[in-house]
C-alpha positions, 0 to 999 in steps of 0.5 A: 459508505459511499461518502466515507471511503473516498475521504479515507482514501484521500486523507491516506494518499495526502498524508503518506504519498504526497509528502516528501520522503528523502529515503524509502525508509522514511516513506515506509515509516510514515506509511506504517505509522499512518496506518497504525494511527488510523487503526488505533483511532478507528477500532470500532469502525474497523470492526464493523467494516470487517464484519460488513465487508464479508457479506456485502459486495456493494461495500467491497466494490466501493473500497476496491474502486477507491483502492484502484483509483487512488491508492494503487496509483500512489503506491506504484508512483512511490515504488517507481520513484524509489526504483529510480533512486536505486533504493528499490530494485527488481529481483532478477528472475533467477533469484526468486524462491518458491517461498517468496510472498505472493507479491514477490516483495522481499526486504533485505538490509537496505533494499526492498526487492520487487519482482519484475513480473509482479507489480501492482496493476 
């Protein structure tokens, strides 16, 4: 698992985050498509991982490390890029609703709103 997790993380970052996406919509489409294709191609592996992750803190630590070192920074960089372009904006504090999701992201027709208080990292 020590060898596979970094490879999966690197491939994900290279295929999704290091590609040029003119608009947030294209980025989200590629993000979702990539994860769907990965899940479809690796059903057996994902089943095993889900079972093993529940009971092995060492495997959890490996995946958490890869996420924190590679994926989370790429996500934050992308969020910042689309904020700069005006396609992603922060939700004003007064507009938060108690039924917001835990990460305080909301999607409207053309924008994704992200709380100024809740950012990955």
